[in-house]
N, C-alpha and C positions, 0 to 999 in steps of 0.2 A: 557200692552202695555204703559201705558200713561209714563212710566219712560224711554223708548227710544224716542229721539229725531226724531220722525217719519217724520217730516216736511220736518227736512234736508236731511234724508236718502231718501225720497221718489223723493226730487225734484233734487238731484245728481244721484240717481238710475235709473231717466228716462234718465238721458245723455247717460247711460252705459248699455245698454239693452244687455242680451244674447242671442247669436245665437240659436235658434231653433234647428238647427241640430247638435249641438255637445253637446257631455257627457264629462264634465271635470271630472278626478280623482286625487285626493291629494296622492301621491306615497311616495315612498322611497325620491324623488327628489323635492317633492311638486308638485305644478301642473306645466308641461312642455307640450307644444306642438307647433305650427305656432304664432311667436308672433303677427300676423294681427287677431288673433281671442282671444285675451285674456283682452279684454278692461275690459268688466264685472267682469272677475275673479280677475283681480287688484283692482277695487274697492270694492268688496265684502270682500278681503285679508286685504285690509285696514281697517276696520269695524271690521274683527276676529280677527286681530292683537291688537287693541283698548281693546275687549272685553276680551280677553287672560291676557292683561295686570292690566285690573280690577279685574279678577279671581285671580292674582300675588298682589292684594292690591298696585298696582301702581309702581310694577318693570317694568324696560324697556324690552318690547320684539323686536326685530331684524325681519327686511323684508329684504330677497335678492332677486335682480330682476335678474335673468340668466338662461340660458340654458347649464351651465358647458361647457361640450365638444362634446354638440351638433352641428350642422351644423347653420350658421349665421342666417338662417330665422327663427329657432326657437327660442322662450325665454320661460320663466317661472319664477315661485316666490315661495318661501318656508319661512317659519315662524322659527324664533329662540327661544328657553327658557330663561329665565332669567339666567343661568349658562353658556350659549352659546352653550348647547346641541340643538340636532335636537326637533323639535314639540312632545310632549306627545302623542303617539300613540293614544290614545284614542280618541283626538280631529280631526284624520285625516278624519274619517268617518264624522265628523261633517263639516268640512271644506267642503270634498265632496257635501254633500247636501245642503249648502247654494250654493254653485256655481253653481248647476244644478238649482235652484229655476226659474221656467220659465218666470215669470213678477215679476215687482217690490213688486206687493200686495201679491204673495205668498212668496216672500224674506222677507219682514218684517213679514210676519206671522210666517216663520221658524224662523227667528230671536227672535220672541218673547216666542215661544215655547225653544230655545234652552236657554236662559237667563234665564228661568224659572227651565229649568231641572237642568241646571247646576249652579242653584243658584249663580248667579253674581249680586255682588252688583253694579248697574249702577251707583251710587254715588261715587264711587271710582274715583280715578285719572286716567289716563291711559298714556305711555308714549311709542313711538316707535321709534326706530332708523332705516333710510333703507339705501339701495345704490343699485347700478348697474354696470353690467359691460359695456363693450364696444359695444354693439352690437347697430346698427341702431333704433330699435325699443324700446329701452330701454327709451328715456328721455319722449315717451307720454305715456308709461306705468307706470312710476312713477309720471307723472301729475296724470293719473286715479287713484294711490295708494294713493296719498296726498287727492286727492277728500272723498276717503273711510275713512283715518284718519281724516280728519277734520268732514264730517258727524257725527262720532260716539263721537266726543268732545276730542278727543285724540291729547297730544301734539307730533309734530313730530320732527326729528331731521335728516336733510339729510347728511349723510357720503359723499353723492357724488360717483364718479367713483373709487373703489376700489374692491379688491379680495372677494369671500366669505370667507375667513378664517379670514381675518381683522375684516369684519362685527360681527363674531363670538366670536372673541376675545375683540371687542368693548362694545357687549352685556354685557359678563362677567365683564368688566373692570367698566361698568358706575353703574353695580348694588354690584358691592363689594367694590366701592370706599368708605373711610374712614371705613372700616372694618379690621380686622385682616386677613382677607381673600383678601385683596385687591389686583387684579391682573395685575395692570400696568396703567399707564398713558391712560385716554381713548380717544386716539387720533392715526391716521397713524402713527404720527411722535414717538409717545411712544410704537406703536408696532416695529415699526424698531428699535429704541433706547434698548430694551429690548432683543430682540434677538440679536442684532449686540454686545452689552456688554458681555453678556452671552458667545457666540461664542468666541469671543476674548480671555476670560478668560479660555476659556475650551480649547484652542489650544496653550496658553502661554507657548513655551519653547519646541515647538516641530520641526521639519523640516519644511521649508517653502513647502506651498500647492500649486501644482501646479493649474494652470489656470484652470476654469472650463467653458465650453461651455455650455449655457443655452437655449433651444429653448423655448421661452414665448408662443409659438402657435398664434401669431400676435393676442393675449388677454390682459384682465386687469395685467397679470401678468407681461407684459413689462414694466409697469409702476412703479411698485412695486420692480422690479427687477432692475433696473437703481437707483431709489433711495436705494435701500440695499447694492448696490456696493460703494456707496460714504460712508455710516456707515462703511462698512467692510475696507475701506483701502485697506493697501496692506497685510492685514492677508490673504483674498481672493480675487484673481483677478477674476471677473464675465465677461464671454463675451456673451452678450445677442445678439439672433438673433431671425429672425422671430417677429421683434417689430411693424410691421406697422399695427398699430390698426384702423386706417383710411381708410385701402383701402377696397374698398369693395368686398365682398366675400373671403378675406383673413382668417377669422378668423377659425382655426382647417383644415384649408384646406390643405391635404398632411403635416399636420405638428402636433406638441402636442403629449400628452400623449398619447391620444387614438388612433392614428394612429400609434406609435410605439410600442402598446400594440395588436393590432389587425393586423398590417400588418408584426409584425414583421422584422420590417427593418428599415434602417436609412432613417429619412426624407430625402426626395431631395435636398432641399436646405442646406443640412449640409455637404453634397459630397465633396463640395470644401475649408469646414473649418474645420471639423475634421479630424486629422493627425493620422496614425498609432501609437496605443500605449496610445493614449488619451481618457479620459473619457469626457461623456455630461450628460445632464439630458432634459428631456422635461415637461413642464407644460400643464395643460389641459387650457382651455378658461377663467376658473374663478380660475386658480391656485391653486385647493383644490388636485390634482391629480399629482405624481410625477414617473416619468420613468427615470431610469438611464440604459447607454449603453457604450459600448464601443468598439474603433477599437484596434483588435490584432496586433502583429507586420506585419503580412501578409493583414493588412487590413480588417479582417473581420469584421462583426457585429453579436456584443454578448448584447444580451440584459439583463438587471438587473431591475426585475420588483420588484412588492409588497412585494412578497414571500421573494426575496433576501435581501430586504431593513428589513424585520422583523427580518430574520434570523442574520443578522448583527448587529443591534439594539438591540434585546433581548439577545443574547451572550454576548456584550458588557455590558449592564446594569448589567445582570448577575455577570461578572466578579466585575465591580465595589462596588457591593452590598457585594460581598466575601471579595473582597479586604478591605473594609471599617468596616470589620466585622458586617455587617448588616443581613448576609444570613440565621441566624436562626430566625430572627423577620421580614424579608421581604421577600416575595415568589414572584417570577415573573411568569407571565402567559401568553400564547400564545392564541388569538382568530383569527380564519379563518374562509372560507366560502368553498361551494364547490367546487368553481373556486382555490382554492389552489391547486397548483401542487402537484400530489403525491410526487416528490421529495423531495420537502420542507416540506410535511407534516412527511415524514418518519426523515428527518434529524432533524425536531424540537420535535417530540415527544420521542425521544431518550434522551434527556436533558432538556426538559420544561414541564409544563403541556400543553395539548393542547386542547381547545375546538372548536367545529364546530358548527355553527350558521347560520340561513338564510342570504342570500344575503341582504345588506343594511348598510349604517351606522349606524342606530339607533340600530340593532339587535347587532352588533361587539360592539358599543360603550358601551352598556349597559351591557354586558357579559364582557367585558374587565373591568369595575368599579367593578366586584366581584373578582379582584384580588388587593394584594397590589400593584403591579405595571402589569398592563395590557397594553399588546403590541398588537395591530391590525392593520393590512393592508390587504386590499384586493389584488388581483392579478394585478389589472389595476391599482395598485399606490395611491389606497386612504388607509388613516390611518395613525392614531397618537400613542403616548404613554401616559396612564393615571397613574398618581399617586393618590391611595386614599390619602382622608383626614388623615387617621392614620398614611399613610407611610411618608407624609410630618412632620406631629408632630416627628414621630420618628426621621428624616433625622434632623430636625431644633435643636431637643434638643440633641442628639447623641453628648457623647463626646469620641474622638479618642483616642487611648492609645498608637499609635505611628506614627511616621510621614509618614510611608506608609499609615495609614487608614487615616489619616489627608489628604493627596491627593486625597485619592480615594474619601473621603466624598467631598471635594470640587468642585471635577467634578462632582459628583453626583448633587449635590447642582446647579451647573451651568448648567447640561443637564435638570434638571426641568424647568430653566428660557429660553432655548433655543427652547424646547417643546411647541408647541401649542397644551394645551391639552384640547381645547374645541371642535375641529373637526380636520379632515384630512386637512395638509396646506402644500403645495409642497415647499416654501420658507423654513419654519420651519424644516421640514424634510431634505429638502436639505441641510442646515446647521447640522443637527443631523448627516446626513451620512459624511459630509467630515469631522466632529469631530473625529468619530470612526474610520473613514479611516486615519487620521491624527494618531490618539493613536495606531493603529494596524500596521502601516506602511504599507497597503495593497495598492496594484496596483488593477485596475479593474479584471484583471484575476485573484489574489489570492482573490478577494472577492469571485468572480464567481465560485471558486473552493472547496466554501465551500460544495457543494453539487450539484449535476445533475440535472437538469430539465429533466422530462420527456416531449419528443416532444407533443406538444397540438397544437388544434385549434379550435377557437372560432368562430361559425358562427351564422349568424342573418336570422331568418325566419319571413318573414310579416306574420300577419294572421289576418282575419276581429275583432275575438276579442278575447285578451288574458287573458280575465276574466273566459274562459271556463277551463284555464290550474290550476291546484290545486296540490299541492306538499307536501312531508313531509320528515322526515328523513333530517332536515335542507336542505331541495329543493333537497336533493340529486336523489328524486324517484317521481314518476308522477304519481299520483291518478286519475287525470281525465285531458282528455277524458279518457273513461275505454279502455283499451286493448292495448294502445299505450308502456305503459311500459315492459309489455311482450315481446313485438317485440324488444324493444331497447335491454333488455337482451339478446334476441338471437343473436341480432347482435353483442354486446360486446364479447359474448362468442367466437367469430370468431376470436379475436384480441389478440396478446400475450400481456399481460399488458394491456387489454383496460379497459377504464373506460368512461363512457358516461353518460350525465344527461339534462334534458331540465327543463328551469323555465322560468315564464312569465318575462318580462321587467316591470320593475316600472314605467320607464319613458315615453314610447312609445307602439306603437300597434305592437310589434313583439315579440319573443318568442327568447332565445338564447341557444344554442346549445355549449356545450363544451366535448371535447373528449381528450382523451389522451391514448398514445400505446407507446411501448417501440421503435418504429420506426417511424420518422417522416412521411413518405409516408403513413403508417397503419393507423398514427393520423387522418390526412388528410382524407384519404377514409374512416375511421369510421365517423368523424365530418359529410360530405356530405351525406352519406348515413342516417344518424339518422334527417340529415335536410331536404332530401327528404321523408323519413318516415312521418315526421311530417306535411310536404307540403301537402303531398297525403292524409294523414288522416285525413286531418282538412278542405279538400275539396276546397285545390288549385285549380285555374285553370290550367289546362294543358297548356295554349297557353303563359301562364306567367310564367312559371316553369323557375327558373333560370337555367342555363345551368350546372353548377358545383353540383348541387345537384343529384346526384346518385340514382338510382334506388335500393330501399332495396331487391326487390325479385329477382333482377338479378344477386346476390353476387353468384357467381361460389361455387360450393361444395368442392374446394377443401381445402387443407391444407392449411392455410396461412403461418403456420409458416415454411411451408418447401420449402417455397419459398425464403425464408429470406437467404441473404447471409451473413454470419456473423465470425467473426474473433474471434481469441484465445487473450489469455495474457499469458506471461510468463515471470519468472524472474531467474537469474543466481546469484550465490553467488561462489564468490571466495576469500580464506582469508587464511592467513598464520597460523591461527589457524582455530579451529573446529568452528561451531556457532550450536547453540540449533536450530534446523528446526523450533520452535512454533515462534520464534523472525523473522520469515521470513513469514512464512505462516498465523499463526490464532492470534497472539497478536497484531499486528501493525493494527491500525485503517484504515490503507490504504492497509492491505496487499494483498497478491495474492488472497487468499479466498474472501475478501471485493471487489476486483476488479471484482470477477466473476460476483456479481449483482449490481456494481455500477460503472460503468467505466467513469473515469473523461474525458476521451479525445475524441474527434470527436463527439462534443455536437449536438445534436438534428439531426443524420443522420443516425444512427441505434439504434438497440435495444442492451441496454448497460450489456444484461444478457448473461453470458459465463456459462451453467447449461448442456453440455452435456459432461459431464464427466470431470476429471482432473487425474494427474499423478505426481508423485513427484521421482526424481532420484537422486543418492547421493554416493560416494565414503567413505570407512571406513576410520576413521582418522588416524588408524596405519595398515599397510599392514599386512596382514595373508596370508602364503602360501597356507595354506588348503583353505581359502576361495578363493583365487584368487584376481585378480586386476579388474576383470569388474565391473560395479557399481551394486547397489541394486535399482530398480524401483519398485514403489507400484502404482496402476492405478485402477480407478474405475470409472463407469458411471454414478455414483448417483453425485448430485450438490457439489462441494467442500464445499460450507458453512454447508451441511446438511449430512457429514458424521462425526460421532464418531470415527472411526478407525483412520482418517487421523489425529485428536485432539490429540488421546492416543499417537499416533506415535512421531506425532512433539515435545511432550514434553519429549520425552525419547531419541532421537536421536541428535547426534552430527556428523558433516561433515565438513571437507574444503571447499570440492564443490559440489553445488547444484544447480539442474536442476529441477524446477516447472512450472505445465502448465496447465492451466485452458483452457477447448476446446469450442468453440460453432464451430459447424459443417460447413464445406465450401464445402467439399466432403467425402464420406463414411459414412455409417451408425452408429448408437450408438450401438459401440462393445467396448468391452475392447481392440480386437486389432488394434483397432481406437484412442487409447489413446495416446498422448506423455506421456513422451520422451520413445523412442526405443533406444535398446542397441544393440552391434555387437562388441563381444569381448571387448577390453577397451574400445570402442568409445560409447558414448550416443549424441542425436542428437532429436531435438525439433524444430516446425517451428510454424510461426504465419503467416498468408498470405493465400492466393491462387493461383495456377498455372493456367492461362486463359485456359477455356476449355479445360480441362486437359483431357477429354476423347479422344479428337482428336488425342493427341500426345500419349498416352498411350501405344499402341501396339509398335509405334518407339522407345520410352524409353526401353520399356521391350527387345526390339531386340537387344539393345547393352547390355545387361546385362549376364554375365556369369551364368550357369546353379545354382552356389552354391547362388549367389545373387539373381536370380530369386525367388529361391524356400525358400529364408528368408523372404521375405515381406509376411507377415500372414493377412493385413488389405486391407483396398481399396480405403486408401487416397492417394492424390497427395502428403502429406508430406513424407508417408514413402518411396513411390516410388522413390521419390528425394534424400531421406538417402542412397537407395539401388545404385543409381547412384552416390553420392557422395563416395563411398565406391568402385566403379569400377574406380575412377579416383584415387584412393591411389595406390602406387606402392607395397604395401602388407596389405592389412587390417586386417591381424592376426598380425601386428608386435606387440613386446611388448611395441614399444614406438615410438611417432612420433614427429618429431621436428616441431615447429611451423609453419616452413616457408612450410612443407610438406602439414600440413593442409588448410594453407592458399592457396597453390596453387591449390590443390583437390577443393577448395570451388569455387575457380575463375572459373576453368574448368566447375562445375557443374552449376553454374551459366550460363556461354557461351553455355551450351550445351544446356540449357533448352530452351534459347533465339533462339538457332539455331535451335530446334525443330519446336518453335512454327511460326518462321519465315518460314520455310518448308511447313509448313499450312496455310499458309496467316491469322493467328491469329492476330488482330489489337489491342485487349483488351489487356491492360498493365497486368504484373502478379506480386503480391506483395509476396517477397521472402526474409522473415526476417527469415533467417536461422541460427542457433546455434550448434556448435558441440563441445567436449570436451573428451581428453583421460584421464581426472583425473588430469592431470600437466597443459595442455595449453587449451585456450578456444577460437576459432573462431566465431563470430556473425558478420550477416549484416544486414545492412538494405537498402533494395533495390526494384526498382521495373524499368519494362523495360517499362521505358517512360522518355521523355527529358521534359515534361512538366507538370506532376503529381508527388504529394510529395508521397513518401511511408509510410508505417504504422508506427506509433510512434515507437521509441526506445531511450531509454537514460541510461548514466552510471553515476555512483557515485563511489567515491574512498575516503578512509581514513585510520585512525587507530581504531577506536571503532564505532559500530554501536548499539545505547542503546536507553532505552526508557529513557526520561527525563521527562516525565509527567504522570500522570494516564491516563487512557483511552486508552491507545496502542499510545501514541504520541513518534514517535521514529524521532531519528535524527542522522546523519553521523558527527562524530567528527575528526577534523584534528589536533591531537596535536602536530605532526613535520611534515617532507617532507616524512616520510614513507608511503608506500601504504599497509597498514596490509590487507584490505578489498578492494574488487572492486566487485561493482554489477552492472548487468545491466538488463533492465527491460523493457517491453512494456507501463508501465507508473511508475513514481518516486512512491516509497513507502512510501515516508515522506511528510509533506506539507512544509518544508524550501525549499523554490526558492533557496537557494545556495548550498544545497546538489546535484544536480542534472544538468547535462548537456546532451543537446540532441546530438545524434549522427546525424551526416550530412546523406541527402539521397543521396543512391548509393555510400555508403563508408562501410567499413569492419573494426572491432575490434580486436585486437589479443590480448589477456591477455597472457603472456609468464610465463612459472614454476616461474622465479624471480619477479613474480609482475608487471611488466612492461605494461603498456596500451598503443598498438600502434592502430593508426588509418590509414587505406590505401584508397585510393579513388578505387573503381571498374571502371577503365579505359575501357569505349567500346562507344559503338554509342549512349546508354542512357547516357553517361555521362556527365555534364556540367561543366566547370571550374569554380572554386569560380568569375573568371576574367570576366567570360558573364555575364552579367545583368539578364539573364535568368533564374541564379542558382539562385535570390532571387526572383523568380515570377512565382515558381512552384504553380500549383493548389493544393487544399484539397479537392476537390469535391468528387475525384472517389475514395480515401482511406476512406473518410468520409462516404461514400455511402456503402462502403463494413465493416463498422464498423471500422473503425479507423480513342542487344549486340552482337553484332558481334559474329561470331564464334572464337573458341581460335587459335591463332596463335602461330604455331611452331616455336621455336628459328634456325636461321641455324649459323652454325659457318662459320666465314668469313677468307679465308686464309690472312695468315700475308703479303700482299702486301705491306701495309703501313710501314709494318717497311725495306722491301726491297727499298723503295724509300728514306727511311732516311737513309740508308746505303747508296745506290748506287750514290746518289748527291754529298755528301760531299765528297765520294772516289775518283770519278770525276774531283772535283775541287782541290784535294790536288795533285793527282797523274798527272793528263794531265795539264788542262788549264782553264781559264773561257769561251772560247769558245766551249771545250767540255763541260763542264758544262751546258752552255746554250742550246747545240745542245742536248742533252740527256733530259733535262729539256723540250723540245719543242717536241721530238718524244714521251716521257711518255703522253703530252698533247693530240697530235695524238692518242696515243694509248686508252687513257680514252675516246675520244670523240667516237671512233669506238665501243668500247666497252659497253660505256652507249648507243648508237644507237641499237646496237643489243642485248641488255637486255630489253631494252625498246619494240623492235618488237618480240623477239623472246622467251626471259624469261626463258631461259634453264638453269640450275643450271651446266651443264658441264662450262659454261661460266667463271664461279667464280675459276674453277680447271684451265683454259686455260690462267687466270692471271698470275699465278704462274712462268712458265718458261718464259713468254713474257718479264717482267722486266730484268734478266739475258741475255736474248737474245740481248736486245736494246744497254745495258751497254759493251757487247762484240762489236755489231756494231759501238758505239762510239770509244773504244780503237783501232779495227782494221783501223777507218777511221784516227785518229790521229797519226798513228803510221807512217806515211808518209806525203808528201805533200795534203795538204786537198783542195780540190775542191773549187774554187772561189763561187759558188753557195751556197755551203755550208755554209761557212764564212760568206756571207751576208746576209743569214736567221739566223744564230747565231747572229750576228749584232744588225739587226732589232728587234730580239725576245728582248734582252738585253734591246733596248731603250722602248720595249713596257713595260717590267717587271719594267724598272725604272719609267716612266710615271706613271704606276699602283700602285706603293710602296704605297702611301697613305691610297689607300682601302685596300691592303693588311695588313696593319698595323691593321686599323679597324677590318678588320676579323680575324685576329689573336688574337686582344683583345676579342673581343664577343666570340670565340671559346672557347680560354682559361677561360672566365667567366662559359661558359656554362659546360664546364668539372669542374670548382670547384663546381658548383651546383649540378652535377651528384655524384661527390664525396661526397658531404653531403646526398644525398638520399642515397645511397649506406652505407654510415657510419650509418644511422638511422636504415637500414636493419641488417645490422651486429650487432647493437647495441643488438638488439633483440635476436640473437643466443646465448648469455650467457655472465659471464662475463670476461672472458678471451679476447672478442672482444673489449668489452668496455675499457680493460686496456690498449691492445695494440693500440686501436686508440686514446686514450688518449695520451699515451707516443709518438706517430707520431705526433700528433698535439702540443705537446712541443717541440718537437725536430722541427718541421716545423716555430714554431714562434722563437724558439732561432736561426735558421738558417738563419730566411729573417730580422731580427734584426742584425746579422752579416754581411750578404751579404749588406744591406743597408749601414751600416757603412763604408763596403770599398769599394762599390762604389760610393757615395756621393761625394768624392772630385772630380774625375774624372769626375762625370757628372755635378756637379754646376761649371760650368765654367764661366757664366755669372750671372747677374742680374734678368735675363728674367727667365732662366734656374732655378736658385735659387727656384724663387717664384713659377714656376709651380710644381718643384719637392715637394715643401713645402705644396702646395693644395692639392697633390696627398696622402702624408704622412698623412695630416690633416683630407681630407675626408676618406681615410681607417681607422683612429681610430675613429671618429665621426659614420662612417656605422655600424661598428664593435660594439659599446657601445648600439647605438640606437636598433639593432638586437637583441642583447643579452636582451636588456630590453622589448621590443614587443616580445620575445619570437619567432623570426621571422627566426635566423639563428641559427648555434651550431658551437663550436669548428672545425670542419673539415672545413666547408666552410671559416669561417673566417681566421683560418691558411694557407688554400689554396688563399686565397685572398692576403695575406701578403708574401705568396711566389710569387706569380703573381707581385706585386708592384716589388718587391725586385729585380726581373728578369728583370723587366724592367727600373730600376734604374742602375743596372749592366750594361745593354745593352746601354743606353743611353751615359755611362762612355766609354765602348767600341768604339763605334760610333763616339765620339768625339775623342779619341786617333788613330783610323785609319784614321781621317780625318786630324789631325795635321801631322801626320806620314805618309806620303803617303808611305813608303817603306813596313810599318804593313800592309798596304791593299792588 
């Protein structure tokens, strides 16, 4: 005991007595509790740090005063070992024992025993470097820490206010200074310079990186982020937010990495900062955790947690080692905890070795050190990458043999400098992520699409004593208290894809409940039921029971799965050449089979499993009269990914037109009769979606069907009954061929009829009607929802010349060698990860693929249609379709009698045969007739009124001829005179109306032309010839009429402006693909006509005789 500076320890220890009622424990994050209770702990940690340094022969030990992501009133302290790693696990129990010595005498006695047991040479020097975060309790605690360092006779270095990762960096930098393993300059500036220099080299030559919003949690990371931004310069613009380090109560309050992870939402302070399509990241209070997220094009929040960071970085490092030629010498591995999302574990384990360890940085770090390159990230965003000394030696000594290997090697070297390998570092990890995104040219959405997270929920349960909870199997199973794990297992079995575990916190008196399921609502329910179970079984007071905790014993005995509303997936292939079915169904890594259990879209809102059967339909490549023209269909009620017959068939069948469908039930039982697709004669049909409250309209729908179609339905799904309804809309469902417009019209009528029936039953829930039908030559598919406010289930299309595998592992892409469309595919989800391959079909639109491989899009115009010009078209909600997993009545067209043609003939006839007053009187009579007729139509509306128009116009013409065959009554002449005056005064308005009407006619001609183009090449050729003739005619007409029209400088200028505008509008329209030759040639004719008319009017004005 004489070797200890007992007097100094006793004197200072008495100034920092231990509270008698508190038990302290050194856990994963050190000591952590309320800041105002840590005084004695800080003093004793100072002494322990000095002793740890002496044990290491004077190596510098680090001490960090922080409570990381905890609320501001909390604080804590932890020790850092010489290489920048966490305190050795065996010393944690000693730290706990020393902290809990009740008096100074007990503490000194414990110290004496400890130094003797650990064989610590007290004559050795001791060095301690320490730092703190921005918490108000920090300065006082640091002062107490300094007393402890002084009492043991250690040399202290105050690193000031900085982040936890910087302190870890400083410890290693100090201890390796002057050695071959020198880690960097032992200063905060050296840390920033090292990271920024390596990052700038790593992204040199890459496209400019978009600005990054950085949520600093109002913590110490704000200071470092601002300084780092200066070092990075223009390479990466950081936009720090939540930087109020001195505002009371602001630290980690509704911001920071922990808030984003636990609440799974955007920090409120960023709602006005982050824009759709932009990414951001959040640090925690001491900047050792990092969470990424982004807003999609619709402004919806998507989180990219530690699992996503691990997947991104591990894959990139693996690619670099392979490109550098080092993949045989350096092995990359992943370390996860039980908190890792099941989706990430599945994704990573298929590519790299994955090891699961108990929660805590120390466990992850030590396991990662066993790999050549170990990647570890907790789901909460805490993690890093560790390069073993052997791998660093291999990298430094390696001589590349090609320029590509040299480039990859340099990237790998710079990456080792960007990464803070001592501990999880939010700023270092942020730079690593940005570098990888720059190299991969990934947006947040593309990064997010690497795999699909299973919906999950993390819940805290406050308990009296967390130490009674003991776990095994990497903390995935509870050993104590006894009996609870069996009840958790019983709960988990009730939820499809369910997983749940309970583990005690290492930093506070709570246990954490983590739950997963394939549907968001089920994951939440499972988490809160397990939380309620733990609370009740460990003696939680009923009066204080959180309201959100569910009672596990009240879980209904219902089949949870049966209540889930789930959607299907389908893909359509049409090509000029047959495709082997395996290239669509089994080989692509995101094929229709993989979609069956790993849906990319509608994340976190539904189960991604489609395991209720599947079906494939195809047409023969070569027509055989004996086999017939009907499609062949193979269906099964087994999951698509588990059917060996499907795999065998897909390798041996080729077809130019394929329908494939994987099913998740929305209506109907699990049977072959309910598996899509279905066929009737030549036609084949499938559906993704569900008709709302279908049982209410089922009888009504059946009543519209003829007996043949009623008996055709063998299943009990809404989809097959919708097919029967579609067949009833065809002129002849047994026809040998169907023109595209016939199928399109029948589809329109089917949707309209379903909407009519749901309206009649007052059904307000929208119906999702992604229907598709083919006759083996044409294809019609819809993306439709009976709502003006919600988005429909997803639907995409892709077209090109070839669809082939470009990389091993089922990576396919659509290639476009020229402008021909040899292949067109329509799918619920893209079959490739190439963003440029696919285009989303707009909601409430229909696509038609013609026999000549033209793809046309038509809006389904009904009461649910929102024009693109309406802002509401961009603001459709996704909640309804996501929760499910992913129209006015038909108007008959009336034939209008040719009364307009009568007017066009009768008025000029009257003017040329009789006189101007006769012309004016006839037009006045026609106006009176139109007013009377319109009033009768408005109030009566009988179809007979249209028929009555036909004899009325000739009758009025005869009246005029009779009146002007003799002397005209003066009253009629006066009426004609004043009517002429009114027309004269109104002529500017009529001219404007004439122009607008002409433009509308031109636009309508363009629309009709588009429809005719789909009918065949004959229409295409005829329309091109007509357009060419219109261009030539209008040019000739303008040349002839221009001299007569341009009689003054003003008229010449105006005509020049009109002609220039015509040319520029035409060119811009073609460039933006907003017009076609029919519209532009019609517009040219309209301009030419007006030029000629101006010349004609000028001549009439100059020569009164001609008027």
